[in-house]
N, C-alpha and C positions, 0 to 999 in steps of 0.2 A: 058582813058587810062584802058585796060581790068588787072587784077590781074594779079599780076608774075608768073613765073611760077615756079612750083616744082621743078624743073634740068634747070639748064640752063648746057651749056659745054663750055669748057674756048673758044675752038675754034669758036663762039659765041659771045663772048666775045669779040673773037682779034681784031672780023671781023669788030664791031660795037667800040672799044676804039678810042679814041680821037687820046689819048699821049705812047709813050711807059712804059713798068713798067711792077711790078707786079696787075696784073689782083687779086681783091680783092671778084665782085660780079656784079650782078645789084641792082642801086639802082632806090629807086620808086622817083619819087619828082612833085606829083599829084597838089601841085600849081605852077608848069609850066610843068604841060598835059607832060610828059615826065619821060623815062624808059633809063636812061643811063648806062654805064660799069663803077662801082668803080677802080680807079686808082693808086697804092702810086708808085710814081716816085722816082726813084731812091735817090734822096737826099731828100726827105722829110723825116724827123726824128724818126716818129717809126708811130704804129699799134696797138691800145687796142679795145679788144675779149671780148663785154658781151652779161651776157647772162647764162638766166633761167637755170636749168641743162637738158641738152637733148637736148637741142637747137642748136645745131651746133659748139661750138665752136671748140670742139679739133676738128671739125674736116677742119675749117675754114684753124685751122693750119698747117693742115697737110697739106689740098692744097696747101697753099702759099709755101711748103716748099720742 
């Protein structure tokens, strides 16, 4: 698989999302040779965002809001 893109739009993710919910991002699963949207379903209980300073934690949360 090619590297994950530096930027992906919500519209691009929506077109590929298998279920309804909050689109979080694009996951790389090299062991399955696929790249799939990460969706937080309405019935799931939470989300944790972890990363070093400047890694995009605040941007990720702002996007979800």
